[in-house]
MARTIKOL-597270 format. One line per 2 residues: for each residue z, y, x of N, C-alpha, C. Coordinates in Angstrom, 1 decimal, m for minus. Layout:
MARTIKOL-597270
Z/Y/X/Z/Y/X/Z/Y/X ~ ...
end
This chain:
MARTIKOL-597270
63.5/m129.3/33.3/62.8/m128.3/32.5/63.7/m127.2/32.1 ~ 64.8/m127.6/31.4/65.8/m126.6/30.9/66.3/m125.8/32.0
66.6/m126.4/33.2/67.2/m125.6/34.3/66.2/m124.5/34.8 ~ 64.9/m124.8/34.8/63.9/m123.8/35.2/63.8/m122.7/34.2
64.1/m122.9/32.9/64.1/m121.9/31.9/65.3/m121.0/32.0 ~ 66.4/m121.6/32.4/67.7/m120.8/32.5/67.8/m120.0/33.8
67.2/m120.5/34.8/67.5/m119.9/36.1/67.2/m118.4/36.2 ~ 66.0/m117.9/35.7/65.8/m116.4/35.9/66.8/m115.5/35.2
67.3/m115.9/34.0/68.2/m115.1/33.3/69.6/m115.1/33.8 ~ 69.9/m116.2/34.6/71.3/m116.4/35.1/71.5/m115.6/36.4
70.4/m115.1/37.0/70.6/m114.5/38.3/70.4/m113.0/38.2 ~ 71.1/m112.2/39.0/71.0/m110.8/39.0/69.8/m110.4/39.8
69.4/m109.1/39.6/68.3/m108.6/40.4/68.7/m108.4/41.8 ~ 67.8/m108.8/42.7/68.1/m108.6/44.1/67.4/m107.5/44.7
68.0/m106.7/45.5/67.4/m105.5/46.2/67.2/m105.8/47.7 ~ 66.0/m105.6/48.2/65.8/m105.8/49.6/66.6/m104.8/50.5
66.9/m105.2/51.7/67.7/m104.3/52.6/67.0/m102.9/52.7 ~ 67.8/m101.9/52.6/67.2/m100.5/52.7/66.7/m100.0/51.4
66.7/m100.8/50.3/66.1/m100.3/49.1/67.0/m99.3/48.3 ~ 68.3/m99.4/48.6/69.3/m98.5/47.9/70.0/m97.7/49.0
70.2/m96.4/48.7/70.9/m95.5/49.7/72.1/m94.9/48.9 ~ 73.2/m94.7/49.6/74.3/m93.9/49.1/74.1/m92.5/49.6
74.1/m91.5/48.8/73.9/m90.1/49.2/75.1/m89.2/48.9 ~ 75.5/m88.5/49.9/76.6/m87.5/49.8/76.0/m86.1/49.7
76.7/m85.1/50.1/76.3/m83.7/50.0/75.2/m83.4/50.9 ~ 75.1/m84.0/52.1/74.1/m83.6/53.1/73.2/m84.7/53.6
73.6/m86.0/53.4/72.7/m87.0/53.9/72.9/m88.3/53.1 ~ 72.0/m89.3/53.4/72.1/m90.6/52.7/72.1/m91.6/53.8
72.6/m92.8/53.4/72.6/m94.0/54.3/72.4/m95.2/53.5 ~ 71.8/m96.2/54.1/71.5/m97.5/53.4/72.8/m98.2/52.9
72.7/m98.8/51.8/73.8/m99.5/51.2/73.8/m101.0/51.7 ~ 74.8/m101.4/52.4/74.8/m102.8/52.9/75.2/m103.7/51.7
75.8/m103.2/50.7/76.4/m104.1/49.6/75.3/m104.3/48.5 ~ 74.0/m104.2/48.8/73.0/m104.3/47.8/73.1/m105.5/46.9
73.4/m106.7/47.4/73.5/m107.9/46.5/74.6/m107.7/45.5 ~ 75.8/m107.2/45.9/76.9/m107.0/45.0/76.5/m105.9/44.0
75.8/m104.9/44.4/75.3/m103.8/43.5/74.3/m104.4/42.5 ~ 73.4/m105.3/42.9/72.5/m106.0/42.0/73.3/m106.8/40.9
74.3/m107.5/41.3/75.1/m108.2/40.3/75.8/m107.3/39.4 ~ 76.3/m106.2/39.8/77.0/m105.2/39.0/76.0/m104.6/37.9
74.8/m104.2/38.4/73.8/m103.5/37.5/73.1/m104.5/36.6 ~ 72.8/m105.7/37.1/71.9/m106.6/36.3/72.6/m108.0/36.0
73.8/m108.2/36.4/74.5/m109.5/36.3/74.8/m109.8/34.9 ~ 75.4/m111.0/34.7/75.8/m111.5/33.4/77.2/m111.2/33.0
78.1/m111.0/34.0/79.5/m110.7/33.7/79.6/m109.4/33.0 ~ 80.5/m109.3/32.0/80.7/m108.0/31.3/81.2/m106.9/32.2
80.8/m105.7/32.0/81.2/m104.5/32.7/82.4/m103.9/31.9 ~ 83.4/m103.4/32.7/84.6/m102.8/32.1/84.6/m101.3/32.2
84.9/m100.7/31.1/85.0/m99.2/31.1/86.1/m98.7/32.0 ~ 85.8/m97.5/32.6/86.8/m96.9/33.4/87.0/m95.4/32.9
88.1/m94.9/33.3/88.4/m93.5/32.9/87.3/m92.6/33.6 ~ 87.0/m91.5/32.9/86.1/m90.5/33.5/86.8/m89.8/34.6
86.2/m89.7/35.8/86.9/m89.0/36.9/87.0/m87.5/36.6 ~ 88.0/m86.8/37.1/88.2/m85.4/36.8/87.1/m84.6/37.4
86.8/m83.4/36.8/85.8/m82.5/37.3/86.3/m82.1/38.7 ~ 85.4/m82.1/39.7/85.7/m81.8/41.1/86.0/m83.1/41.9
86.1/m84.3/41.3/86.3/m85.5/42.0/85.1/m85.8/43.0 ~ 85.4/m86.5/44.1/84.4/m86.8/45.0/83.5/m87.9/44.4
82.2/m87.6/44.5/81.2/m88.6/44.0/80.0/m88.7/44.9 ~ 79.3/m89.7/44.8/78.1/m90.0/45.6/77.0/m90.4/44.6
75.7/m90.3/45.0/74.6/m90.8/44.2/74.1/m92.0/44.9 ~ 73.7/m93.0/44.1/73.0/m94.1/44.6/71.5/m93.9/44.3
70.7/m93.9/45.3/69.2/m93.7/45.1/68.4/m94.9/45.5 ~ 67.4/m95.1/44.7/66.5/m96.3/45.0/65.3/m95.7/45.8
64.8/m96.5/46.7/63.7/m96.1/47.5/62.5/m95.5/46.7 ~ 62.2/m96.1/45.6/61.1/m95.7/44.8/61.6/m95.1/43.5
62.3/m93.9/43.6/62.7/m93.3/42.3/63.9/m92.4/42.5 ~ 64.3/m91.8/41.4/65.4/m90.8/41.5/66.8/m91.5/41.6
67.8/m90.7/41.6/69.2/m91.3/41.6/69.4/m92.1/40.4 ~ 69.9/m93.2/40.5/70.1/m94.1/39.3/71.6/m94.3/38.9
72.5/m94.0/39.9/73.9/m94.2/39.6/74.7/m93.1/40.3 ~ 75.8/m92.6/39.6/76.8/m91.8/40.2/78.0/m92.6/40.4
78.6/m92.6/41.6/79.8/m93.4/41.8/80.9/m92.5/42.4 ~ 82.1/m92.8/41.9/83.3/m92.3/42.5/83.9/m93.4/43.4
85.1/m93.3/43.8/85.7/m94.4/44.6/85.7/m95.7/43.9 ~ 86.0/m95.7/42.6/86.2/m97.0/41.9/85.4/m97.1/40.5
84.6/m96.1/40.2/83.9/m96.1/39.0/82.4/m95.7/39.1 ~ 81.6/m96.0/38.2/80.2/m95.7/38.2/79.7/m95.3/36.9
78.7/m94.4/36.9/78.0/m94.0/35.7/76.5/m94.2/35.9 ~ 75.9/m95.1/35.1/74.6/m95.5/35.4/73.6/m94.7/34.5
72.5/m94.3/35.2/71.5/m93.4/34.5/70.2/m94.1/34.3 ~ 69.9/m94.5/33.1/68.5/m95.0/32.8/68.2/m96.4/33.4
69.2/m97.1/33.8/69.0/m98.5/34.3/69.7/m99.4/33.3 ~ 69.0/m100.5/32.9/69.6/m101.5/32.2/70.4/m101.0/31.0
69.8/m100.2/30.2/70.4/m99.5/29.1/71.1/m100.4/28.0 ~ 70.7/m101.7/28.0/71.4/m102.6/27.1/72.7/m103.0/27.6
73.0/m102.8/28.9/74.2/m103.2/29.5/75.2/m102.0/29.7 ~ 74.6/m100.8/29.9/75.4/m99.6/30.1/75.1/m98.6/29.0
76.1/m97.8/28.6/76.0/m96.9/27.5/76.0/m95.4/28.0 ~ 75.5/m94.6/27.2/75.3/m93.2/27.6/76.7/m92.5/27.7
76.9/m91.8/28.9/78.1/m91.0/29.1/79.3/m91.8/29.4 ~ 79.2/m93.1/29.7/80.4/m94.0/29.9/80.5/m94.3/31.4
81.7/m94.3/31.9/82.0/m94.7/33.3/82.5/m96.1/33.3 ~ 82.1/m96.9/34.3/82.4/m98.3/34.3/83.1/m98.6/35.7
84.1/m99.5/35.6/84.8/m99.9/36.8/83.9/m100.6/37.8 ~ 83.9/m100.2/39.0/83.2/m100.9/40.1/84.0/m102.1/40.5
83.3/m103.2/40.8/84.0/m104.3/41.4/84.5/m103.9/42.8 ~ 85.6/m104.5/43.2/86.3/m104.1/44.5/85.3/m104.2/45.7
84.4/m105.1/45.6/83.4/m105.2/46.8/82.6/m103.9/46.9 ~ 82.5/m103.1/45.8/81.7/m101.9/45.9/82.5/m100.6/46.1
83.8/m100.7/46.2/84.6/m99.5/46.4/84.3/m99.0/47.8 ~ 84.2/m97.7/48.0/84.0/m97.1/49.3/82.5/m97.0/49.6
81.6/m97.0/48.7/80.2/m96.9/49.0/79.8/m95.6/49.7 ~ 80.6/m94.6/49.6/80.4/m93.3/50.2/81.1/m93.1/51.5
81.8/m94.2/52.0/82.6/m94.0/53.2/81.7/m93.5/54.4 ~ 82.2/m92.4/55.0/81.5/m91.8/56.1/80.5/m90.7/55.7
80.4/m90.5/54.4/79.5/m89.4/53.9/80.4/m88.3/53.4 ~ 80.0/m87.0/53.5/80.6/m85.9/52.9/80.3/m85.9/51.4
81.3/m86.0/50.5/81.0/m86.2/49.0/80.4/m85.0/48.4 ~ 79.7/m85.2/47.3/79.4/m84.2/46.3/80.6/m84.1/45.4
80.6/m83.1/44.5/81.8/m82.9/43.6/81.3/m83.1/42.2 ~ 82.0/m83.8/41.3/81.6/m84.0/40.0/81.7/m82.7/39.2
80.6/m82.4/38.5/80.5/m81.2/37.7/80.9/m81.5/36.2 ~ 81.2/m80.5/35.5/81.6/m80.7/34.1/80.4/m81.2/33.3
79.2/m80.8/33.6/78.0/m81.3/33.0/77.3/m82.3/33.9 ~ 77.2/m83.5/33.4/76.5/m84.6/34.2/75.2/m84.9/33.3
74.1/m85.0/34.0/72.8/m85.3/33.3/73.0/m86.5/32.3 ~ 72.2/m86.5/31.2/72.3/m87.7/30.3/72.0/m89.0/31.0
72.6/m90.1/30.5/72.3/m91.4/31.0/71.6/m92.1/29.8 ~ 71.5/m93.4/29.9/70.8/m94.3/28.9/70.7/m93.7/27.5
end
């Protein structure tokens, strides 16, 4: 009985294949690392702050099939917008797990602006 009560809270949200896309300046492609991204966004492990990338840094947007962009990522950091606001704080960049580095590989990047839309 106790195991059945604990199981849902111990697992991260799972995204079906094709549910998340990494978008650059001109196109998007499906993210193959969706399980690792689910653990990062909704998992139980603490997230670690990262330095804010400099203005002009290469960034990509992670978009969900049913909704707007939810995450801005650089090579090694992410800023989460309106998702799991108890886990992520407004205006803060977080270190991406190594398994999520390079989400924008093969895409022409966007560039980080001085003003980034508000998050949580």
